[in-house]
C-alpha positions as CSV (number, residue, x, y, z in Angstrom):
1,X,-35.7,50.4,5.6
2,X,-38.2,50.2,8.8
3,X,-41.9,50.7,8.5
4,X,-41.8,54.8,9.4
5,X,-39.2,55.5,6.7
6,X,-41.0,53.6,3.9
7,X,-44.0,55.4,4.3
8,X,-42.1,58.5,4.0
9,X,-40.5,57.7,1.3
10,X,-43.8,56.8,-0.5
11,X,-45.5,60.2,0.4
12,X,-42.4,61.8,-1.0
13,X,-42.4,60.0,-3.8
14,X,-46.4,60.8,-4.3
15,X,-46.9,62.7,-7.1
16,X,-45.2,60.4,-9.1
17,X,-47.7,57.9,-10.5
18,X,-45.2,54.4,-11.2
19,X,-42.3,53.5,-9.7
20,X,-39.0,56.1,-10.1
21,X,-36.3,55.1,-12.3
22,X,-32.8,56.4,-13.1
23,X,-33.2,57.0,-17.0
24,X,-31.3,56.7,-20.1
25,X,-27.9,54.1,-19.7
26,X,-24.5,56.5,-20.0
27,X,-22.2,55.4,-22.9
28,X,-18.9,57.4,-23.6
29,X,-19.4,60.0,-26.0
30,X,-16.1,61.9,-26.0
31,X,-15.5,62.5,-29.4
32,X,-18.0,65.2,-30.1
33,X,-16.0,67.3,-27.5
34,X,-12.6,67.8,-29.2
35,X,-12.9,67.3,-32.9
36,X,-10.6,64.1,-32.9
37,X,-7.8,63.8,-35.7
38,X,-8.5,67.9,-37.2
39,X,-5.5,68.6,-39.6
40,X,-3.4,71.4,-38.5
41,X,-2.6,71.9,-42.4
42,X,-5.8,71.6,-44.4
43,X,-6.0,72.8,-48.5
44,X,-10.0,72.6,-49.0
45,X,-9.9,74.8,-51.9
46,X,-11.2,71.9,-54.0
47,X,-13.8,70.5,-51.5
48,X,-17.5,71.1,-52.6
49,X,-20.3,70.2,-50.4
50,X,-23.1,67.7,-51.2
51,X,-26.1,65.9,-50.1
52,X,-25.4,62.3,-49.3
53,X,-27.2,60.1,-51.8
54,X,-26.7,59.8,-55.3
55,X,-28.9,62.4,-57.5
56,X,-30.7,64.7,-54.7
57,X,-33.3,66.7,-56.5
58,X,-34.0,70.3,-56.0
59,X,-37.8,72.5,-55.2
60,X,-39.8,72.5,-53.4
61,X,-40.2,73.3,-48.9
62,X,-39.9,71.7,-46.2
63,X,-42.0,72.2,-43.2
64,X,-40.1,72.1,-39.8
65,X,-41.2,72.5,-36.7
66,X,-38.9,73.4,-33.6
67,X,-39.8,75.9,-31.1
68,X,-38.6,79.3,-31.9
69,X,-39.9,81.7,-29.7
70,X,-36.5,83.5,-29.9
71,X,-36.1,86.4,-27.4
72,X,-34.2,88.4,-29.4
73,X,-32.5,88.6,-33.6
74,X,-29.1,88.1,-32.2
75,X,-27.8,84.7,-32.4
76,X,-24.5,85.4,-30.9
77,X,-26.0,86.9,-27.4
78,X,-27.8,83.5,-27.8
79,X,-27.6,80.5,-25.7
80,X,-31.2,79.1,-27.2
81,X,-32.8,76.5,-29.8
82,X,-35.5,79.1,-30.2
83,X,-32.9,81.7,-31.9
84,X,-30.7,79.1,-33.7
85,X,-32.9,76.9,-34.6
86,X,-34.1,78.9,-36.9
87,X,-32.0,81.1,-37.7
88,X,-29.1,78.9,-38.0
89,X,-29.8,78.6,-42.1
90,X,-29.1,82.4,-42.5
91,X,-25.6,82.1,-41.5
92,X,-21.9,80.0,-42.4
93,X,-19.6,80.0,-40.3
94,X,-15.6,79.9,-41.2
95,X,-15.1,76.2,-41.1
96,X,-18.5,74.0,-39.8
97,X,-19.3,69.9,-38.7
98,X,-20.1,67.9,-41.7
99,X,-24.0,67.6,-41.6
100,X,-23.3,64.2,-43.4
101,X,-21.7,62.0,-40.8
102,X,-23.8,63.7,-37.7
103,X,-21.2,66.3,-37.1
104,X,-18.1,63.8,-36.5
105,X,-15.8,65.7,-38.5
106,X,-14.8,69.8,-39.1
107,X,-14.9,70.4,-43.1
108,X,-14.1,74.2,-44.9
109,X,-17.1,76.6,-44.8
110,X,-16.0,80.4,-45.8
111,X,-12.7,78.9,-44.8
112,X,-11.0,76.5,-47.9
113,X,-8.5,76.1,-46.0
114,X,-6.0,76.5,-42.8
115,X,-2.9,76.5,-41.1
116,X,-1.9,76.2,-37.5
117,X,1.8,77.0,-36.1
118,X,4.0,74.5,-34.5
119,X,3.5,76.5,-31.9
120,X,-0.4,75.9,-31.4
121,X,-0.1,79.9,-31.3
122,X,-1.2,81.0,-34.5
123,X,-4.2,80.3,-36.6
124,X,-4.2,81.5,-40.4
125,X,-7.9,81.1,-42.6
126,X,-8.1,81.4,-46.7
127,X,-11.4,82.7,-47.9
128,X,-13.1,81.8,-50.3
129,X,-13.5,84.5,-53.7
130,X,-17.2,85.1,-54.6
131,X,-19.1,84.9,-51.5
132,X,-22.1,87.4,-51.0
133,X,-23.9,88.7,-47.8
134,X,-28.0,88.6,-48.8
135,X,-27.9,92.1,-49.4
136,X,-25.6,92.4,-52.0
137,X,-22.6,93.0,-50.6
138,X,-18.7,91.3,-50.8
139,X,-17.9,88.9,-47.7
140,X,-14.1,89.6,-46.8
141,X,-11.6,89.3,-44.1
142,X,-13.2,92.4,-42.0
143,X,-16.0,90.6,-41.3
144,X,-15.0,87.5,-39.9
145,X,-12.2,89.8,-37.9
146,X,-15.2,92.1,-36.8
147,X,-17.4,89.2,-35.8
148,X,-14.7,87.5,-34.0
149,X,-13.8,90.6,-32.3
150,X,-17.4,91.2,-30.3
151,X,-17.4,86.8,-30.1
152,X,-14.1,86.9,-28.2
153,X,-14.2,90.4,-27.1
154,X,-18.3,91.2,-26.3
155,X,-18.3,95.2,-26.2
156,X,-20.8,96.7,-22.9
157,X,-24.1,95.8,-23.1
158,X,-23.4,92.8,-25.3
159,X,-23.1,89.3,-23.5
160,X,-22.3,86.4,-25.5
161,X,-21.6,82.9,-24.3
162,X,-19.4,81.7,-26.1
163,X,-16.8,84.5,-25.8
164,X,-15.2,81.8,-23.4
165,X,-13.5,79.4,-26.1
166,X,-12.0,82.5,-27.3
167,X,-10.2,84.1,-24.3
168,X,-6.9,83.1,-25.5
169,X,-7.1,84.6,-28.2
170,X,-4.9,88.0,-27.6
171,X,-5.3,89.3,-31.4
172,X,-7.2,89.1,-35.0
173,X,-5.5,90.5,-38.4
174,X,-6.9,90.8,-42.2
175,X,-3.5,91.1,-43.9
176,X,-5.4,91.1,-46.9
177,X,-9.0,90.7,-48.0
178,X,-9.0,87.3,-48.2
179,X,-6.7,85.8,-45.5
180,X,-7.6,86.0,-41.3
181,X,-5.0,85.2,-38.6
182,X,-5.8,84.6,-34.8
183,X,-2.7,85.3,-32.6
184,X,-2.7,83.2,-29.3
185,X,-1.2,84.2,-25.8
186,X,-1.4,80.9,-25.0
187,X,-1.1,77.3,-26.7
188,X,-3.5,75.6,-26.8
189,X,-5.1,71.8,-28.7
190,X,-5.8,72.8,-32.5
191,X,-8.5,70.5,-31.8
192,X,-10.5,72.3,-28.7
193,X,-9.8,75.5,-30.9
194,X,-11.1,74.0,-34.5
195,X,-14.3,72.5,-32.8
196,X,-14.8,76.1,-31.0
197,X,-14.5,77.9,-34.4
198,X,-17.1,75.1,-36.0
199,X,-19.8,75.9,-33.4
200,X,-23.1,76.3,-35.5
201,X,-23.1,79.3,-33.2
202,X,-20.7,81.4,-34.6
203,X,-22.5,82.2,-38.1
204,X,-20.0,84.7,-39.7
205,X,-22.4,88.7,-40.3
206,X,-21.1,91.7,-42.3
207,X,-18.5,95.0,-40.6
208,X,-21.6,97.1,-41.8
209,X,-24.6,95.6,-40.2
210,X,-22.5,95.6,-36.4
211,X,-21.0,99.1,-37.0
212,X,-25.1,100.2,-38.1
213,X,-26.4,98.8,-34.8
214,X,-23.7,99.9,-32.5
215,X,-22.7,96.1,-32.5
216,X,-25.8,94.9,-31.0
217,X,-28.1,93.0,-33.6
218,X,-31.3,91.7,-30.8
219,X,-34.0,94.0,-32.3
220,X,-32.3,93.5,-36.1
221,X,-34.8,91.1,-37.4
222,X,-32.9,89.9,-41.5
223,X,-29.9,89.9,-40.7
224,X,-27.5,89.6,-43.9
225,X,-26.0,87.0,-43.6
226,X,-24.1,84.5,-46.1
227,X,-25.6,81.8,-45.8
228,X,-28.0,79.2,-48.1
229,X,-31.6,81.0,-46.6
230,X,-32.7,83.9,-46.5
231,X,-35.8,85.4,-44.4
232,X,-38.7,86.0,-46.5
233,X,-41.6,86.1,-43.8
234,X,-42.1,86.0,-39.8
235,X,-45.1,85.8,-37.6
236,X,-44.2,86.0,-33.8
237,X,-44.8,82.7,-32.4
238,X,-46.0,81.4,-34.9
239,X,-43.9,80.5,-38.5
240,X,-40.9,81.8,-40.0
241,X,-40.7,81.5,-43.3
242,X,-37.0,81.6,-45.4
243,X,-36.3,81.1,-49.3
244,X,-33.4,80.2,-51.2
245,X,-30.6,82.1,-51.7
246,X,-30.3,82.4,-55.3
247,X,-26.7,83.3,-54.8
248,X,-25.4,80.0,-52.6
249,X,-21.2,80.0,-53.1
250,X,-21.7,76.6,-52.6
251,X,-22.8,75.8,-56.1
252,X,-26.4,73.1,-56.4
253,X,-26.3,74.4,-52.9
254,X,-29.3,74.5,-51.5
255,X,-31.9,72.1,-52.9
256,X,-34.9,73.2,-51.6
257,X,-36.7,76.3,-52.3
258,X,-37.1,77.6,-48.7
259,X,-38.6,76.1,-45.0
260,X,-41.0,76.9,-43.0
261,X,-39.8,77.1,-39.6
262,X,-43.7,76.3,-37.6
263,X,-43.3,77.0,-34.1
264,X,-44.2,74.4,-31.2
265,X,-42.5,73.8,-28.3
266,X,-40.1,71.7,-27.1
267,X,-42.4,67.6,-26.0
268,X,-45.6,69.3,-26.8
269,X,-48.5,67.3,-27.6
270,X,-48.9,70.2,-30.5
271,X,-45.9,69.1,-31.5
272,X,-46.3,65.7,-31.6
273,X,-49.8,65.7,-33.4
274,X,-48.3,67.8,-36.8
275,X,-45.9,65.8,-36.9
276,X,-48.2,62.1,-36.6
277,X,-50.8,64.1,-38.9
278,X,-47.9,64.5,-41.4
279,X,-48.6,68.4,-41.4
280,X,-45.3,69.2,-40.8
281,X,-41.9,67.0,-42.5
282,X,-40.1,67.6,-39.3
283,X,-39.8,67.8,-35.8
284,X,-37.6,68.2,-33.1
285,X,-37.7,68.2,-29.6
286,X,-40.4,65.3,-29.8
287,X,-41.4,63.3,-26.9
288,X,-41.3,59.6,-25.8
289,X,-44.7,58.6,-26.5
290,X,-44.5,60.7,-30.6
291,X,-41.9,58.5,-31.1
292,X,-43.2,54.8,-30.1
293,X,-46.0,55.9,-32.5
294,X,-43.6,57.3,-35.2
295,X,-41.9,54.5,-35.5
296,X,-44.7,52.2,-35.6
297,X,-46.1,54.6,-38.4
298,X,-45.0,53.0,-41.8
299,X,-43.2,55.7,-43.8
300,X,-41.9,57.5,-40.8
301,X,-38.4,57.6,-38.4
302,X,-37.2,59.1,-35.3
303,X,-34.0,59.5,-33.5
304,X,-32.9,60.4,-30.3
305,X,-29.3,61.8,-29.3
306,X,-27.6,63.4,-26.0
307,X,-27.8,66.9,-25.6
308,X,-24.9,69.6,-24.4
309,X,-28.2,70.7,-22.0
310,X,-27.6,71.2,-17.8
311,X,-31.6,71.3,-16.6
312,X,-30.9,73.2,-13.8
313,X,-32.1,75.2,-10.8
314,X,-30.6,78.1,-9.9
315,X,-30.5,79.5,-6.7
316,X,-29.6,83.3,-6.9
317,X,-26.3,84.0,-4.3
318,X,-26.9,87.4,-4.0
319,X,-30.0,87.2,-1.9
320,X,-30.0,86.0,1.7
321,X,-30.0,83.1,2.6
322,X,-29.4,81.5,-0.1
323,X,-26.1,83.1,-0.4
324,X,-24.9,80.7,2.1
325,X,-22.7,77.6,1.5
326,X,-24.7,75.6,3.7
327,X,-28.4,76.6,2.8
328,X,-27.6,75.9,-0.9
329,X,-26.1,72.1,-0.4
330,X,-29.0,71.1,1.7
331,X,-31.1,72.5,-1.2
332,X,-29.5,70.4,-3.3
333,X,-29.1,67.5,-1.1
334,X,-33.0,67.5,-0.8
335,X,-33.8,66.6,-4.5
336,X,-34.7,63.1,-5.1
337,X,-33.2,63.2,-8.7
338,X,-34.8,59.9,-9.3
339,X,-38.1,61.2,-9.3
340,X,-37.0,64.2,-11.2
341,X,-36.6,62.1,-14.1
342,X,-39.4,59.8,-13.6
343,X,-41.2,62.5,-13.5
344,X,-41.0,64.2,-17.3
345,X,-40.2,60.0,-18.6
346,X,-43.1,60.6,-21.1
347,X,-43.2,63.8,-21.8
348,X,-38.8,64.3,-22.1
349,X,-36.3,62.1,-22.3
350,X,-33.7,62.6,-19.6
351,X,-30.8,61.1,-17.4
352,X,-29.4,61.7,-13.8
353,X,-26.0,63.1,-13.6
354,X,-24.5,65.7,-11.2
355,X,-22.7,68.8,-12.3
356,X,-20.6,67.6,-15.0
357,X,-22.0,66.4,-18.2
358,X,-22.4,62.5,-17.7
359,X,-22.1,61.5,-21.1
360,X,-18.1,62.5,-21.5
361,X,-14.6,61.2,-20.2
362,X,-14.0,63.6,-17.6
363,X,-17.4,62.4,-15.5
364,X,-18.0,60.7,-12.2
365,X,-19.2,57.6,-13.5
366,X,-22.8,56.9,-13.1
367,X,-22.6,54.1,-10.8
368,X,-19.8,56.2,-9.0
369,X,-22.4,59.3,-8.7
370,X,-25.6,56.7,-7.9
371,X,-24.0,56.3,-4.7
372,X,-23.2,60.1,-3.6
373,X,-25.3,62.2,-1.2
374,X,-28.0,63.5,-3.4
375,X,-28.8,61.1,-6.3
376,X,-29.1,58.0,-4.5
377,X,-32.5,55.9,-4.9
378,X,-32.2,56.5,-0.6
379,X,-32.6,59.5,0.3
380,X,-32.5,59.5,4.4
381,X,-29.5,60.0,4.5
382,X,-29.3,62.8,2.4
383,X,-32.7,64.3,3.4
384,X,-30.7,63.7,7.7
385,X,-27.4,65.8,6.2
386,X,-29.7,69.1,4.8
387,X,-32.0,69.6,7.8
388,X,-28.3,69.5,10.0
389,X,-27.1,71.8,7.6
390,X,-30.8,73.8,7.8
391,X,-30.3,74.2,11.8
392,X,-26.2,75.4,11.1
393,X,-27.8,78.0,9.5
394,X,-30.4,79.0,10.9
395,X,-33.0,77.8,9.4
396,X,-33.9,74.7,11.0
397,X,-37.7,75.7,10.2
398,X,-37.3,76.8,6.9
399,X,-37.3,80.8,6.0
400,X,-40.0,82.7,6.7
401,X,-40.2,84.4,3.5
402,X,-41.9,81.7,0.7
403,X,-38.6,81.8,-2.5
404,X,-39.7,83.7,-5.6
405,X,-39.2,80.1,-8.4
406,X,-39.1,80.7,-12.3
407,X,-40.0,79.0,-14.5
408,X,-39.9,78.8,-18.1
409,X,-43.4,77.9,-19.8
410,X,-42.3,74.4,-20.6
411,X,-44.1,71.5,-20.2
412,X,-41.2,69.5,-18.3
413,X,-39.8,72.7,-16.4
414,X,-43.1,73.1,-14.9
415,X,-43.5,69.6,-13.6
416,X,-40.2,69.9,-11.7
417,X,-40.7,73.3,-10.7
418,X,-44.0,71.2,-9.0
419,X,-41.9,68.2,-7.7
420,X,-39.3,70.4,-6.4
421,X,-41.4,72.8,-4.3
422,X,-43.4,69.1,-2.8
423,X,-40.0,68.3,-1.7
424,X,-38.0,71.3,-0.7
425,X,-41.7,71.7,1.5
426,X,-41.7,68.1,3.0
427,X,-38.7,68.0,3.5
428,X,-36.9,71.5,4.7
429,X,-39.6,73.9,5.3
430,X,-38.9,75.7,2.6
431,X,-42.4,77.3,1.2
432,X,-42.3,78.7,-2.9
433,X,-44.4,80.8,-5.3
434,X,-44.2,79.1,-8.7
435,X,-43.9,82.1,-11.6
436,X,-44.2,81.0,-15.2
437,X,-42.8,83.6,-17.9
438,X,-41.5,82.7,-21.5
439,X,-38.0,82.6,-23.0
440,X,-37.3,86.5,-23.0
441,X,-38.7,87.2,-19.4
442,X,-36.5,84.0,-17.8
443,X,-33.4,85.4,-19.7
444,X,-34.2,89.9,-18.5
445,X,-35.0,88.3,-14.9
446,X,-32.5,85.5,-14.5
447,X,-29.3,88.0,-16.2
448,X,-30.7,91.3,-13.7
449,X,-31.0,88.8,-10.4
450,X,-35.2,89.3,-10.6
451,X,-35.7,85.6,-8.6
452,X,-34.7,83.3,-6.1
453,X,-34.9,79.7,-7.6
454,X,-35.0,80.0,-11.7
455,X,-35.5,76.8,-13.5
456,X,-34.4,76.4,-17.3
457,X,-31.7,75.1,-19.7
458,X,-27.7,76.0,-20.0
459,X,-26.5,74.8,-23.2
460,X,-22.6,74.4,-24.0
461,X,-21.2,74.4,-26.8
462,X,-18.2,71.8,-26.1
463,X,-18.1,68.5,-23.5
464,X,-14.8,70.2,-22.7
465,X,-15.0,71.5,-19.1
466,X,-13.1,74.5,-20.4
467,X,-16.1,75.4,-22.4
468,X,-19.1,75.0,-19.9
469,X,-16.7,75.7,-17.0
470,X,-15.7,79.1,-18.3
471,X,-19.2,80.0,-19.2
472,X,-21.7,78.8,-16.3
473,X,-19.3,77.9,-12.6
474,X,-17.0,80.2,-13.6
475,X,-17.0,83.9,-11.6
476,X,-18.6,86.5,-13.9
477,X,-19.2,84.1,-16.6
478,X,-21.9,84.6,-19.1
479,X,-24.3,82.0,-18.1
480,X,-23.1,82.5,-14.6
481,X,-26.9,83.0,-13.1
482,X,-26.6,82.5,-9.6
483,X,-23.9,84.4,-9.5
484,X,-21.7,82.3,-7.9
485,X,-18.6,83.4,-6.6
486,X,-15.7,80.4,-5.3
487,X,-12.1,80.4,-4.6
488,X,-11.2,76.4,-5.5
489,X,-13.2,76.6,-8.6
490,X,-11.4,80.8,-9.0
491,X,-8.0,79.3,-8.0
492,X,-7.8,75.5,-9.9
493,X,-9.5,76.8,-13.2
494,X,-7.0,78.3,-15.3
495,X,-4.5,75.9,-14.6
496,X,-7.1,73.2,-15.3
497,X,-7.5,74.9,-18.9
498,X,-3.6,74.4,-19.5
499,X,-3.1,71.6,-18.2
500,X,-2.5,68.8,-21.1
501,X,-1.7,65.9,-18.6
502,X,-4.9,64.1,-18.5
503,X,-4.6,62.3,-14.9
504,X,-2.9,65.9,-13.0
505,X,-6.1,67.8,-15.3
506,X,-9.0,64.9,-13.7
507,X,-7.4,65.1,-10.6
508,X,-8.2,69.2,-10.7
509,X,-11.6,68.7,-12.0
510,X,-12.1,66.6,-9.6
511,X,-10.8,68.5,-6.8
512,X,-13.9,71.5,-8.7
513,X,-16.2,68.4,-8.2
514,X,-15.8,68.3,-4.7
515,X,-16.0,71.9,-3.8
516,X,-19.2,72.0,-6.4
517,X,-20.5,69.2,-3.8
518,X,-19.8,71.3,-1.2
519,X,-21.2,74.8,-2.4
520,X,-23.6,74.0,-5.2
521,X,-23.6,77.4,-7.8
522,X,-26.4,75.2,-9.4
523,X,-29.0,72.5,-8.7
524,X,-28.7,69.8,-11.3
525,X,-31.8,68.6,-12.4
526,X,-31.2,66.2,-15.0
527,X,-29.3,66.3,-18.4
528,X,-31.6,66.5,-21.2
529,X,-31.5,64.0,-24.6
530,X,-33.3,65.3,-28.1
531,X,-35.8,62.8,-30.1
532,X,-36.3,64.1,-33.8
533,X,-38.9,62.5,-35.9
534,X,-39.2,62.7,-39.6
535,X,-41.4,61.6,-43.2
536,X,-38.8,59.4,-44.8
537,X,-39.0,61.1,-48.0
538,X,-36.9,64.1,-46.1
539,X,-33.1,63.0,-46.8
540,X,-29.5,64.9,-47.1
541,X,-29.7,64.5,-43.2
542,X,-28.0,62.0,-40.3
543,X,-29.3,62.9,-37.3
544,X,-28.6,59.1,-35.8
545,X,-25.1,60.0,-34.1
546,X,-25.4,64.6,-34.0
547,X,-24.8,65.5,-30.1
548,X,-26.5,68.1,-29.5
549,X,-28.6,70.5,-31.8
550,X,-26.1,73.8,-32.5
551,X,-24.4,72.3,-34.9
552,X,-25.9,71.2,-37.6
553,X,-28.2,74.0,-38.1
554,X,-27.9,74.9,-42.4
555,X,-30.0,73.2,-44.5
556,X,-28.8,73.3,-47.6
557,X,-28.2,69.0,-48.1
558,X,-31.8,68.6,-47.2
559,X,-34.0,67.6,-50.1
560,X,-37.5,66.4,-50.6
561,X,-38.0,63.1,-52.2
562,X,-41.6,63.1,-53.1
């Protein structure tokens, strides 16, 4: 590289202290996507969940720090840990992931037994007797049917990101009070469907609760569930206090008398200070610096794990000039992704990746991705092509008006936005006005299209592309925030969903990935890791091999050894 090019590269990276780094090494972690080995017939009528340790103690209140600035209270309609992180303990699922093995296996929950028909088109669940909602009402199959009718086919005005998991569900019936049957229009692997049912997002709510609120629970603070804890007191942006459900159906659980969820922003110094000073017992989504300090402190533990989240910048495809694929690809190529990972390294642990989860078995290997334009450490060739694309689209000197860049109010997003602002101005002459908003405004504005660029996090339930392709990239998908409409994706996605030959399916995925590189639906910034920190007296949990933070959210096996 000649001196002129080197000086340009140094200038582009002037806002980063230290040299660029590529972030975490990628390890294959496909198990969580499809719950390997799910039995098609299972009798768990005698199954009883208990803490993994012998002689667990009952009593005490767990002080848990996590972001809990919920945009609303309808967790089915939500896509953020700000909702489920606190609310999850109020509800049960049909089936769930086992918290004792980091969620690797699927175990009974409100359904104690199930059968999957040989043609893989009928799923029958047998429900527990004697289960009550927090308001004393009896739990029946009608509640399951009402819950899943809404999830599978949301009514007008209701958007549920996980509905894409159940597109093949054609009929749900409740032949008696303790049986519910799902009919599929076409077969899906049992592992895929059972993983979808086991998602922590799919808690069961009362049919009457839905009816009383016109099937929209956004403004209902205390939604009756059947879970181990129920709401006691909540102060916006400060604390949500849960108390033990004394009538919980799983006898002996929960061990805790209650949980106090303290709100603290992810990766923030306030969150790190709360756990290091022992003002809380457990903290989720901490920063790397706090993790290092915790590991050096006697009586404390910490771990990190991958998260099913794309940290991305959406481009509003309904607005000019962002409706032009050439402009979108130019902006995509102008981002220096190794720098974006490095700029937040002391705030949030991230890794470089593209449009497909880099730690899944269908992703382009990182060593190959790093050779692709837009992901290379030397951005010279990428910026050259980006400038040519902008000139061809008629924007050689940038745009007349600055772009409105909406940012979720989080330290990592603010750092990235400033870096992206500098990159686009220097490489392409694009001017940007930064606008920081809270979660509720971000979700409202991005869904209504009140933005040009918007940086935030969007999650999926499974690692399988049939989940997040349908949710994020499909035309009219519930999380297609850029309003992307691509012919190749629209034509190939149904084939990806139904192809059972792994080799043929991968070929289809590669074709779609190539289309996304030329016509980006989103600007992938990076992929996330989560850091949990706790005191060793907090027992009954096993986060070491978690994937994501949305499945083991019940806290029923937690107990305090103090």
